[in-house]
N, C-alpha and C positions, 0 to 999 in steps of 0.2 A: 437650172434655167429659171430666170426671173421673168414673170409676166407683169409688166407695168400696169396694164389695164385692170387686172384682177388682184394685184398685189400678192400674188402667190408665187411660191418658190418650189419648183419640182427638182427632186434629186434622185440619184441612183447611187448605191453603195455596194461594194463588193470587198469582202475580206477573205483571204485564203483560209481554208479550213484549219491549217496548222496554227493560225494566229487568232482564231475565234476563242472567246472565253477569257481574253486577257484585258478587256476594258477598252480595246482600240475602237470598236464600233461606237460605244457610248461616248468616248472622247470626240470622235468625228461628228456624231450627231449634235453634240453640244456646240461644236465649232460651226457646223452648218446653220444651226439655229441662230447663233450670234451673227454670222455673216448675212443670213437672210434678213434678219431684223435691221442690219446696217443698210441694206438696200431699200428698206421700207416695206418689206413683206409683212403681211399680217397672218399668213398661213403657209405652212411648209408641208409638203406631201410627197409620197413615193408609192410605187406599186411593186408587189412581189408575188411570186407564185403562192398559191394556197398551201402548197406542200413545204414551203421554206420556213420551217419551225424556228430556225435560228433568228431570222430577220423579224418574224412575227413576235418572238419573245423579247427581242431587243426593243422593238417599237412599243410594245405593251409596257415594259419596264420604264421607258422614257416618256410615257404619258401620251402616246398617240392613240387616236380613236380609229376604228376600223369601219370600212364600208366596201361596197362593190366598186370595182374598177370599171369605168364606162367602156363598153365595147368588147370586153374580154372576160368571160365567166371564170377563166382559170386564174385570174389575178385578184388580189386583195389590195385595196387602196388604204393606206394609213396616213393620217393627217393630224396636224397639231396647230392650234392657234398660237400665234406669237404675240405676247403682250409685254414687250420689253421696250422701254424708252431708249433711243439711241445714246443718250448721255450715260446710261448704265452699262453700255456694252464696250468692253475694252477693245474688241477688234474693229469698232466703229471709229476709232480715233482718227484714221485717215480722212473719213468723211467729215467729221467735225472740224478738223484742221482746214479742209478745203473750203468749208462754209464760212470760216472766220475771216 
């Protein structure tokens, strides 16, 4: 979900246990970062249970920083600043074509 006022992009991600560890999560996160930047987002974030070691590990490897999730002590918020110019983003080509 993209919030135009704050330029933030919130996401949720779920990968079946059988498919974890195959690089699918990493690929999806990269694509989400690309698409969020194409929308003009400056920050991407999600929340997960403190016990979700798989998601926390993936977020850490992908450069996300961790903090408390507002309103729920059982959750961890992971966030990443997006510093990619739209011209550098292959998935932003539809946006650039529309602007031309």
